[in-house]
N, C-alpha and C positions, 0 to 999 in steps of 0.2 A: 795590496791586490791589485794587478795590472788589468786594463781593460779587456786584452785578450782571454782573460781567464773568467770573465763574466759570462763568456757563451752568448753574446748578442751578436746576431747578424742581420743582413740587410733584410728590409721589408717587415720586420717584427715591430709591434707596438711595445713600448716600454713606460713604465710609470716610475717616477723616482719621489719617494717620501722623506720629507725633512721636517725637522723642527727648530725650535728657537735656538737650539745649541749649534745649529749648523752654520759655518762661516758662509756669507754670502758669496764671496769670491770662490769658495771651494765648491759650493753648489753650481755656479754657473759653468765653471770649468768641466764639472762631471756632466752636466747637460749637454754643453758643446761636443765633448768627446762621444757620447752616446749617440747624439743626433748625426756625426760624421759616419758612424758604424751602421746604423738603420738606413740612411739615405735620406734624402730630400722628400721622397713619396711617403715616408712613414711618419708619425707624430710621436713626441716625447711628451708625456704628462708629468707635469710637475705639482704635487700635492702637498700641503701642509698637514702634517699627521693629526692635529687637533680638528682640521676640516674633512678628514677623509671619511667619516661615518655621515656626513651631509652631503657628500659629492652624488653627482648624477651619474655616475659610471653605471652602464648596465652589466648584467653578469657576463662574464667570460669576454672580457674587454682587451686584456693585456697579455702578451706572451710572456714577459719577464715584468717583476716589480723588484726594484730596489730600495730598500729602506734603511736609513741610518748608515749609508754607505759614503755620505758625504765625510771627507777627511775632518777630523775633529769634532765629529758629532758624538753626542751620548744619549742616544735615542732610546727610550723604553717603549716596549711594544706590550699593550694590555690585550687580554682574550678577545676584547671586541674588535680592535685594530687587527689582529691576526686573522680573526673570521672574516672580516671585511676584504681584507688582502686574498684570502682563499676564494672569496665570491668573484672578485672582478678578475682573477686569473682564468685563462682559457684551459680546458681539460689537457692536462699534460705541460701546463706553463710552469715556470719556475720563479721562485722568490729567494733573493739572497738579501740577508740582513745582517746588521752587526748591532751588538747591545753590550753596554757593561753588566758584568755580572760578578757576585760576591763569591769568593773561593770556598766559603762553608755555608753560612745562611745569610740570606738577606735581612732588609729591614722593613719588608712589606712591600715598598714600591720597588726596590732592586732584587731580582730573582738571585737564587743560588744557581750556581753552574749547572747543576744536574737537572734543574727544573726547566730550563730554556728548551731543550729537545722535546719534553713531554707537553709543553705549551703549544709548540708548532703542530704536533700530532693531534692534539685535541681540537685544534682549529680545522683539522680536515685534511691536512697535508701528509703526505707520504714521502719515503725515501729521505728522511730528514737526516742530516748529517753535519758534522762539525768541519768547517773548512780551515780555521785557524784560531789560534788562542794564544794571546800575548798580554803582558801588563800594559797598563795606559801609560800612554806618553805625558810628560808634564803639562802639556796643553791639555790634554783629556782629563787629567786629573784636576786641574783647576776648574775646567767646565763642569765637571760633576759637582765639585764644592758650589760653584756659583749656581747652577741650574737645578741640581737635585737636593742639595744641602746635605750631602753625605760626606762624613768627616774621616772615614776610614781609611785604610791604605791596603786594604786586601782584595781590590777590584781588578778584574781582568777585562780585556775586550775579547769578545768571542764573535766570529763570523759563522753564520749558519746558512744552510741551503735546504729547500724543501720543493717538493713537486706537487702539483694539484693531479689527483688521479685522472685518468683518461675518460672520464664520464663526468656528467655535471650532476650537481646534486639535486636529488629528487627524481632523476631520470629512471626509466623501466626499460626492461628488456624482456622479451619472450624467451623462455628455455626452450630448447630443442630437445625434446625427450622422444626417444624412438622405443616403441614396444614390439618385441617380437611377435608375429603373428602366430596364432595356435595352429598346430596342423589338424588336418580333417580328422585323423584317428586320434581324438583326445581320451579315449577310454569311456566316454560317456555313451551308455546304451542309447539307441535310437528309439524314438516312440512309436509304439505299436499303433496304426491307424485304426485298427479295430478295437483297441482298448480304449483309446482316446474316445471314440464316438460312443463306447459303452457309458462312459463316465460323463458324458455331454448332455445336459438337459436344457431344452429350449421351451420356449412359450407354447409351442405347437404341440410338444408332447403331452401337455395337460389336457388337450381335447381328443386325444389319440384312444381309441378304447382299446387298442392292441397293447398300449403301455401299462404295464403292471405296476401300480403304485401303492405303497404301502399305507394303511391308516394307522396313525399314531397311537389311537386308543386301543388298538389290537395289541401294542407291544406291552400294556399294562395287563396284568391277570387280577382275579378277585382279592388276593392277598395285598397287592399293591394299593388298592383302593381303601383298604380299611384304615380307620383312624387309629393312630398309635396310642398305646397306653402311656398316659402322662409319667408313670413311675418308671418307664423305660427311657424317658428323655433326661432324666437326671445325670448330671455329670458322673462319670466312673469315680472320680476321686472322693465325692461324698459318701457314695457307697462303700468303696473299700477302705476309706480311712475312718468310717463310723463319726463323722464330725456332729457334735451336739449344737454347735452354732453355725448359723449360715455366713457364708461369705458376704462382703460388701457387694451390692449390685448382683445379688444372687439371681440366677436364671435357670437352675434346675429344679425348682419347686420347694426346696428345703426351707427357706423363708417363710412362705405360706404354710407349710406344715407345721413348723414350729409355733406360729402365730395361733393357729386354731387349737393346738394342745394348751397353749398358755389360756385361751379363752375358756376351754372346758375345765380348767383348774380353778376357776373364779369361784369363790364360796356362795352359797345361797343362804340368805336370812332365815335363821330357825324362830325367831322371835317375831319377825316382821316390823321391827321397831329401829332397825339400823339407820335408815334413811334420815331419822329425826335428828340424830347428832349424839355426842358422847354422853349426854344425861340419859338417854334412853337405851344405852347399849350395854351389853355384858362386859364382863370383866376380860373375857377371852375373844371378845368381837374382833374380827380382822380389819374392820373399820375404824377402829379406834384410833382418835387422834386425827380422823379426816373429817372435813366439813360436811354438814349435812347437804343431802342431795334429794332430788325429786324421785317418787316411787317409780320403778321401772327404768330409770335412768341408767345405763351402762357405765360401770366403774370398773377400772381395771386396777388390781392392786399389784405392787411390786412384788418381786419373787422372795425378798426377805420378809415381808409380812405374811406370805403364805407359809413360809417355813416357819417362822415364830408361832403363827396359828396352829 
């Protein structure tokens, strides 16, 4: 790729990212050519890819970032490196990078060809496109084997371009939304001042003898003040279904009514000796089998005992 195709112009700030696979002479030649394009008033920053994350570059520092573009380089770009490149680019700035990729699937370090554009877009870059794709040169293949330990022969060299959006990460802007003003004749009826005054009550009205106020007690007649019959408060379901057993947490009074009936069915001793124990009880005594109890003590028998008796 010729220098004219990099799109670098005078006055721009450019960063060149290199790694251990970059030939020193090739790096020097590339920096000299870029410096000649941007002019003596601008600077060209040279950064090792391993130290890029620890650099002191502020956000939006560079117009163009070249990474892996040194002839003979086999630079790999991690997600962290791509995110850092996007951070130091100015809004609208461009990144040009070259990276070896696998034709089908990579080995974990080397990406597949289809994954490289996705990695650039996930870092925040837009308008990502492939500029060039060609097989590795013999020198690049040897460099991949030496620096990356990859022994396959299915690698390609891909050059990519991406741009940073025309806004800074985390920036905000106020939306300009215009709302049409409602016309005066919106169809809503106007409030009658006389009616508004009629429904307005102030503190002075309480002392005004001419103000006719209603007594709340007069709103109730004699029938409203009568205590209701408890039987009328029973839930309709209990009356209509004719239930013989009260519901759980009964509130209609059926549970109390059944309890009173159960107590009224308790037998009374005919001989007066039932409380002494089974030795003094008759053969048909409903208390038979129960322990002795004190005279006058309230004893409730189960329904089965009453039926048997």
